[in-house]
LODREN-577269 format. One line per field, with one value per residue (C-alpha): chain; x, y, z. Coordinates in steps of 0.5 Angstrom, whole numbers, plus 500, padded with zeros to 3 digits. Each point is the difference from the previous one (the first is absolute). Layout:
BEGIN
cadena A  ...
xx X  ...
yy Y  ...
zz Z  ...
END
This chain:
BEGIN
cadena A  A  A  A  A  A  A  A  A  A  A  A  A  A  A  A  A  A  A  A  A  A  A  A  A  A  A  A  A  A  A  A  A  A  A  A  A  A  A  A  A  A  A  A  A  A  A  A  A  A  A  A  A  A  A  A  A  A  A  A  A  A  A  A  A  A  A  A  A  A  A  A  A  A  A  A  A  A  A  A  A  A  A  A  A  A  A  A  A  A  A  A  A  A  A  A  A  A  A  A  A  A  A  A  A  A  A  A  A  A  A  A  A  A  A  A  A  A  A  A  A  A  A  A  A  A  A  A  A  A  A  A  A  A  A  A  A  A  A  A  A  A  A  A  A  A  A  A  A  A  A  A  A  A  A  A  A  A  A  A  A  A  A  A  A  A  A  A  A  A  A  A  A  A  A  A  A  A  A  A  A  A  A  A  A  A  A  A  A  A  A  A  A  A  A  A  A  A  A  A  A  A  A  A  A  A  A  A  A  A  A  A  A  A  A  A  A  A  A  A  A  A  A  A  A  A  A  A  A  A  A  A  A  A  A  A  A  A  A  A  A  A  A  A  A  A  A  A  A  A  A  A  A  A  A  A  A  A  A  A  A  A  A  A  A  A  A  A  A  A  A  A  A  A  A  A  A  A  A  A  A  A  A  A  A  A  A  A  A  A  A  A  A  A  A  A  A  A  A  A  A  A  A  A  A  A  A  A  A  A  A  A  A  A  A  A  A  A  A  A  A  A  A  A  A  A  A  A  A  A  A  A  A  A  A  A  A  A  A  A  A  A  A  A  A  A  A  A  A  A  A  A  A  A  A  A  A  A  A  A  A  A  A  A  A  A  A  A  A  A  A  A  A  A  A  A  A  A  A  A  A  A  A  A  A  A  A  A  A  A  A  A  A  A  A  A  A  A  A  A  A  A  A  A  A  A  A  A  A  A  A  A  A  A  A  A  A  A  A  A  A  A  A  A  A  A  A  A  A  A  A  A  A  A  A  A  A  A  A  A  A  A  A  A  A  A  A  A  A  A  A  A  A  A  A  A  A  A  A  A  A  A  A  A  A  A  A  A  A  A  A  A  A  A  A  A  A  A  A  A  A  A  A  A  A  A  A  A  A  A  A  A  A  A  A  A  A  A  A  A  A  A  A  A  A  A  A  A  A  A  A  A  A  A  A  A  A  A  A  A  A  A  A  A  A  A  A  A  A  A  A  A  A  A  A  A  A  A  A  A  A  A  A  A  A  A  A  A  A  A  A  A  A  A  A  A  A  A  A  A  A  A  A  A  A  A  A  A  A  A  A  A  A  A  A  A  A  A  A  A  A  A  A  A  A  A  A  A  A  A  A  A  A  A  A  A  A  A  A  A  A  A  A  A  A  A  A  A  A  A  A  A  A  A  A  A  A  A  A  A  A  A  A  A  A  A  A  A  A  A  A  A  A  A  A  A  A  A  A  A  A  A  A  A  A  A  A  A  A  A  A  A  A  A  A  A  A  A  A  A  A  A  A  A  A  A  A  A  A  A  A  A  A  A  A  A  A  A  A  A  A  A  A  A  A  A  A  A  A  A  A  A  A  A  A  A  A  A  A  A  A  A  A  A  A  A  A  A  A  A  A  A  A  A  A  A  A  A  A  A  A  A  A  A  A  A  A  A  A  A  A  A  A  A  A  A  A  A  A  A  A  A  A  A  A  A  A  A  A  A  A  A  A  A  A  A  A  A
xx 796  495  503  501  494  506  507  501  496  505  505  495  497  505  504  505  498  505  499  503  500  503  506  507  505  506  501  494  496  492  497  495  496  498  493  496  494  496  496  502  505  507  506  504  506  503  506  504  506  497  498  507  504  495  505  499  496  504  497  495  497  494  498  505  506  500  499  500  495  495  491  498  498  494  495  496  494  500  495  500  504  502  505  497  497  507  504  501  497  506  501  505  504  502  495  504  495  492  497  495  497  501  506  504  507  505  506  503  503  506  502  504  493  493  500  506  497  494  504  503  494  497  506  498  495  497  495  493  496  493  495  492  500  494  499  495  500  494  502  508  496  498  507  500  505  505  505  505  499  500  496  493  499  497  505  496  494  498  493  496  495  495  496  494  495  494  495  501  500  494  496  502  494  505  506  504  506  505  507  504  507  505  505  507  503  506  502  503  504  504  506  501  504  509  505  508  505  507  506  504  506  497  493  495  496  493  495  494  492  498  494  504  508  502  496  504  507  498  498  505  505  498  499  508  503  501  499  494  506  503  494  497  494  498  493  500  494  495  495  494  500  492  503  504  507  500  504  506  499  504  503  502  504  503  503  503  504  503  503  503  501  504  502  497  492  495  492  494  493  495  496  492  499  505  497  493  502  504  498  495  494  495  492  498  496  494  494  494  496  492  497  494  496  493  494  501  506  506  505  502  504  506  505  505  504  506  505  506  505  507  503  505  505  497  504  496  494  498  498  496  494  500  498  494  498  502  496  494  495  500  497  494  498  499  500  503  505  504  506  504  506  504  506  501  506  498  507  498  505  500  494  503  498  496  496  496  502  494  496  497  498  496  497  498  497  496  497  497  498  497  495  499  497  497  496  499  496  498  502  504  507  502  495  503  506  499  496  506  505  505  498  505  499  502  507  505  497  503  498  497  507  504  502  498  498  503  494  495  494  498  493  503  505  493  495  505  501  493  499  506  497  492  499  493  500  504  494  494  504  501  493  499  504  497  493  504  500  505  506  505  500  504  501  503  505  503  506  502  506  505  507  507  506  507  502  498  504  507  500  496  507  505  507  502  503  501  507  500  507  505  497  493  497  497  501  494  502  494  501  495  501  495  498  495  496  502  505  505  494  496  506  504  494  498  506  500  494  503  506  497  504  499  499  506  505  498  503  498  504  497  501  508  501  507  497  495  503  493  493  494  497  494  494  494  498  504  504  497  497  506  506  496  500  506  503  495  503  507  500  497  506  504  497  500  508  501  497  504  506  497  500  506  504  495  501  493  494  499  492  502  501  495  500  496  501  508  502  502  499  499  493  504  505  507  503  496  499  503  499  500  507  502  498  505  506  500  499  502  496  492  496  495  498  495  496  492  494  493  494  495  495  494  498  493  496  494  500  495  499  495  501  496  500  499  497  500  508  502  503  500  501  501  497  501  504  501  505  500  505  502  508  500  504  502  507  500  493  503  504  495  494  506  500  493  499  505  498  494  501  504  494  496  505  499  493  498  507  507  501  506  497  503  501  498  506  501  504  497  498  504  504  497  502  495  495  498  501  495  500  497  502  498  494  498  499  494  499  502  498  504  499  501  498  505  500  507  503  502  505  505  502  499  493  501  498  503  497  504  494  494  498  502  496  493  499  500  494  496  501  498  495  498  499  497  494  499  499  496  503  497  507  505  505  501  503  507  506  502  494  502  495  498  500  495  495  500  497  496  496  499  494  497  499  493  499  498  502  502
yy 513  504  507  498  504  501  501  495  495  497  500  496  496  498  497  505  503  499  498  499  492  501  504  497  502  496  496  501  495  499  500  494  501  495  501  498  495  502  506  502  497  500  499  496  498  501  496  502  496  495  505  503  493  500  501  507  504  505  501  499  504  500  507  497  500  508  504  506  498  507  499  501  508  504  502  507  502  507  504  494  499  492  500  498  494  498  501  493  497  500  496  496  498  493  497  500  496  500  499  505  498  493  502  504  499  496  500  502  496  503  496  501  498  500  492  499  506  496  493  504  502  493  497  507  497  503  499  504  498  502  505  502  504  506  502  504  507  499  493  505  505  497  498  493  498  506  501  504  498  506  504  499  499  506  504  507  503  506  503  504  505  501  496  499  501  495  504  500  493  500  505  498  497  494  497  495  496  495  496  499  496  504  494  499  502  498  506  496  502  497  501  498  504  500  503  500  504  501  502  506  504  503  499  496  500  497  498  498  501  504  506  504  500  506  497  494  504  503  494  496  505  501  492  500  507  503  506  501  501  494  496  500  497  499  497  497  496  498  495  504  502  502  502  495  502  506  499  497  492  495  497  506  502  493  501  507  497  494  504  505  495  495  505  496  502  497  499  496  500  497  494  500  496  503  506  497  499  506  506  506  499  505  501  496  504  497  505  503  505  504  505  504  504  503  498  503  497  506  497  502  497  494  497  495  496  496  495  501  492  504  493  498  507  506  504  504  497  502  507  497  500  507  501  495  506  506  497  497  506  499  504  502  506  495  505  496  495  496  495  496  495  496  497  493  494  494  496  500  504  507  503  507  505  495  505  504  499  501  503  494  498  507  500  492  501  507  497  492  505  505  494  497  507  500  493  503  506  497  505  499  500  505  504  500  502  506  503  499  503  506  505  504  506  498  498  501  496  499  493  497  497  503  500  507  497  505  499  495  499  494  500  500  494  496  503  498  493  498  503  495  494  502  499  500  494  496  501  498  494  498  502  495  495  500  499  493  495  496  507  501  505  508  505  507  503  507  503  507  503  505  499  503  501  503  498  504  506  501  494  504  503  497  502  500  504  501  501  503  496  504  495  501  495  502  495  500  496  500  497  494  492  497  493  500  508  501  505  500  502  505  505  500  502  506  503  500  504  504  502  500  495  494  493  496  504  500  494  498  498  498  495  501  504  501  506  503  502  498  498  497  494  498  497  504  501  506  499  505  504  501  499  501  507  501  498  506  504  498  501  508  501  497  506  505  499  499  507  502  498  502  507  501  498  504  506  502  499  493  503  500  493  496  492  496  492  500  506  507  506  508  503  505  500  499  494  495  493  494  493  496  497  506  502  496  501  507  501  492  495  501  496  502  496  501  498  501  499  499  498  494  499  496  495  498  495  496  492  495  493  496  492  494  495  493  497  493  500  507  503  507  503  507  502  507  505  508  503  508  503  508  501  508  501  494  501  493  497  494  499  501  495  496  501  500  494  496  503  497  493  501  501  495  496  502  499  492  499  501  499  497  494  496  494  498  502  506  498  503  494  502  493  501  508  502  495  501  508  501  507  501  498  502  495  503  507  503  506  506  507  505  507  507  506  507  504  504  500  506  497  499  505  494  499  492  496  493  494  494  496  503  491  497  506  501  493  495  504  500  492  498  504  498  492  503  504  493  495  506  498  501  501  502  499  492  503  501  500  496  499  492  495  498  505  503  493  501  507  497  496  505  504  506  506  503  507  505  506  500
zz 308  502  504  507  505  505  500  506  496  494  505  505  495  497  505  501  506  506  507  505  500  493  502  500  505  501  506  502  505  501  506  503  507  505  501  506  499  505  501  508  505  504  496  504  495  493  498  494  499  496  495  500  498  493  494  497  507  502  506  505  505  505  505  505  496  497  506  496  497  500  500  494  499  503  493  503  498  496  506  504  506  502  504  506  497  498  507  502  494  497  492  500  494  502  506  507  505  497  494  498  493  496  495  505  498  506  495  493  495  495  494  494  497  502  500  504  505  500  501  507  502  500  505  505  506  505  506  502  505  497  503  499  494  498  493  500  505  502  504  501  503  508  501  500  497  500  495  505  506  504  495  498  492  499  498  497  501  498  497  496  500  506  503  498  507  501  499  492  500  505  494  494  496  496  504  496  504  497  501  494  499  496  499  499  494  496  494  496  496  493  503  508  504  499  501  497  506  496  505  497  502  507  499  497  494  500  494  502  498  504  501  504  498  504  507  499  499  507  503  498  502  506  501  498  505  494  496  495  495  500  498  493  498  492  498  493  497  505  499  505  506  503  506  502  497  506  506  502  502  504  493  499  506  500  493  501  507  497  493  505  505  494  495  495  496  503  497  502  494  504  498  498  505  505  499  500  507  502  496  503  500  499  504  505  503  505  500  503  498  500  495  502  497  499  497  493  500  503  504  507  503  498  505  498  504  498  503  495  499  500  500  506  500  500  494  495  499  508  497  493  504  501  493  500  506  496  494  504  497  493  495  504  505  506  506  505  499  505  499  505  498  504  497  502  500  497  498  492  496  500  498  495  495  494  494  503  507  506  495  497  507  500  495  501  506  498  493  504  505  496  495  506  501  494  502  506  498  493  497  493  502  494  503  506  499  496  506  504  494  502  496  495  503  506  499  504  504  507  503  507  500  498  493  496  493  494  495  497  496  503  497  494  499  503  495  494  504  500  493  497  504  497  507  499  495  505  506  494  499  508  500  495  503  507  497  497  503  496  499  504  504  498  503  500  504  501  503  501  503  502  501  502  495  500  508  507  501  501  494  494  497  496  497  493  493  494  497  493  496  494  495  501  504  508  505  505  507  505  507  498  498  495  501  494  501  493  502  495  495  504  504  493  496  505  501  492  500  506  496  492  498  497  505  497  502  508  503  508  505  507  505  501  506  497  495  506  506  503  498  504  493  498  504  502  492  501  494  496  505  504  495  493  503  502  494  497  505  498  494  500  504  495  495  505  500  494  498  506  496  493  502  504  494  496  505  500  506  501  498  493  500  498  500  495  496  504  498  503  496  500  500  496  494  501  504  496  503  503  501  507  496  499  507  503  496  501  508  502  504  501  504  507  505  506  505  499  505  496  506  501  495  500  494  500  495  499  499  498  500  496  503  499  505  500  508  498  499  503  494  498  493  499  494  499  503  501  502  501  503  501  499  499  494  496  498  495  499  498  507  503  496  503  506  501  497  504  507  499  498  507  503  497  503  508  498  496  502  504  507  504  504  506  503  507  502  497  495  492  496  494  498  493  499  495  500  507  500  494  495  495  493  493  500  507  497  498  495  504  497  502  500  503  502  501  507  500  506  503  505  494  493  496  503  500  506  501  495  502  504  499  500  504  505  496  497  505  504  493  499  508  499  494  502  507  496  496  504  504  507  507  503  495  505  499  493  502  495  495  499  498  498  506  504  494  501  507  500  495  505  504  501  495  503  502  496  506  502  507
END
C-alpha cells in the first residue's frame, strides 16, 4: 500500500479515528432537547411529567426545574469589549420566559440511550404564544419587533477610519454605489457538535470536539463555581469545525450541570437536522458601499456601511463585524476609508466565526465595487487593480482603518493569477461570443484580497513545550486543538527539523488541558503562524537546556558545547558527545515549557474565475477557477494546497449554492436537510488551479502566515463578478448571493449597461 501522506491518514481513513460518539463510558446517559417550533414567542408552560414516565428515561427538566442553571458563558473577542452589548441580554441555557430563535431549547430529557431520550422528549408538552419574527438585520434595526422589551435590537455600534467629507464624492470623476447581502451560511462540518461529561472524584472530565479546550475548561469551571483544576477538557478526533466549535453552548451548560447533579456521565451528540436548526451561522450582513476614483482610476475614497445579523443574543458574533470594518481597506492605497457598523439582534441562531470570519464580507463588498467601478470607467478590471495596489516597498503599511499590514506583493499575485488563467485568451473568447447571438455569455471575474491571520492583540500567543525522553523520543505539547489542520504531521516535522532528529521520534500531544495548564486553541488561521512558531521556540529552548546540562556535566563553558543532529558535543576533544537519550539518562528528565507571542500577519491573494451563463435557464457553469494565495513561508506544501482547495470550494458554495432561507414565520426551511441547503458536491466543483507566491511575514520567526481561509475570502467575489461580467448588467446589485437559477434568470432580463463614463 502506498505510504500515507499524513500521520493522521491511516487512522482516520481506515475508520480507526476516535470521536466523542465512539466513546463507550459505563452508565452514560444520552441527551435529547425539546426545542421551540417558533422563531419568537412568549413561553407559557413546559410540562415534563409524562416524559418522566417513559421507560428508560432517567429525568426530564425545564428551566423552572433547574433554578441553579446558569446562563451561557459570554465569549469575549480579543481586542474588542462587548460586555455592554450582553448586559440585560443574557443567553439562557433553557428558555425561561421568551423564545428568541427557532429551535431554542425548552427542556432536556436524559435516557439510558438516545432512543429512550428521544421517546421521552416526544412526551414533553409546551405552550408558546407566537410573536412576530425578524430575520434580517435591516428589518430588525427599526425596532418594530423587539427581542428584549426594554432594549433595542442594535446591540453594538462601531466604526473604523474617519468620516469622509461630502466634497470628495462630489468632486470625484466616478462614483459607484452598491447594496450587497452576505447571506447567512451554515458551517456544516462533517461531525456536528459533541460533548461528553464524566464526573470523577472531585472533578469533571469533558470530551468534546472543540477548537479551544482551555477556554471551554475555564467557562465550565466558572459556571459550576469551581476552580479550573477540577475540570479537564480533552479533544479527541474532530470532524471539522470551520469556527463553529469555538465556545460553550446552551447544550454544553446543561450537560455539564446534569452530569455533576446526577453523578453520572452525560453526553450530547448533535444530529444533522438539529445542527441545521440550532448550530452557529456565518456571515449575515446587509452592506452599502460607495467607491470613488479620479478619471484615471486612482481610488479616492471608500465607504462601507454594515448592518450585521448577530442572532438572538449578542454573544461572540456581536463584535465579529469589526473584522469586516478593520479590513475594509483591502489591498489598495485608498486614502480615505470609513466603515461603520451596527450589530443587530434577529430571531435567528447566533452568528459566530465561520471560515474567514468577517474578512470574506470585507473582500466581497470591496471587490464587487471595484468591478462596478471598472465598468463605469470602461477600464479593464485588472488594470484598475494594478493602478491602486499598495506597492511592496511601502510595507509595513498603515491602513486608514487601523491595520498595519506586515508584508505583501499584491501585484505579483494578480499577475500570476492572470497568467495561469490565460486572461487574454478568455477576453478574446468573450468578445467572440458577444458577436455570436447563439453563444452563451461568458464572463471573467477577479477578486484581490488581504486578510488577517493569527488573532487580535491579546490573543496572539500560545503555550507549549518539548520534552526529551530516555528512549530517544521527544514529546511536543501544544495548546492547540486539531479539527483537520494536519497538526499531527506538520508540528512533529517542524520540531524534528529544529532538533535535527528523525520525524518518527517526535510525538505530538494537544487538545488536552491535563497536559498543559494553558492554551489558546485553533482558530483564526493561527496554527503555523503562532503555534508553529511556539514549538520552534520551545525546541530551541530545549537545545539551550541540553547544552547547559552537558556543559555542567563535562565542566566546560557552555559556549564550548554545540548541538547538531540531536546530539550535544564538545567543541574541543575530550568529553565527546551525548545523544538526547544519553543526556536524559545522565541528567534526568529534560522538559521545557513556555509561552510564545507572535504578531498579526496579513495573508493575501488574487482569485480569478471564468463563468458561462445560460440566460434562459439561469444556470451558471464555472469553467475555470484560479486561486493564487500568499501565506508567507509554507511549512507543508501538500497541506496548504489542500486547505486552499477546500476553502475555494466553500467559497463557490457561498457564491452559487448556500444560504439560509426562512418561511413567513421566521423558521428555517430545512425540513429535507441538505436537499434544502445546497452544498457543492464533486459534480459541481470546476477545474481549480492552486498557485502561490511567497512573501515572508516579519511578525513570526517562521515567516508563515495563515493559510486556511483564503478561498472563502477570495473566491466568492471572483465568481459573482464573472457572472455580472457575462450578463453585462446595468445594475449588478441584482446579483445577490447565492446566485441560484432564479436570481440569475431574473437578472438576465434587466437592461444591460450603457457604455459611458460619468
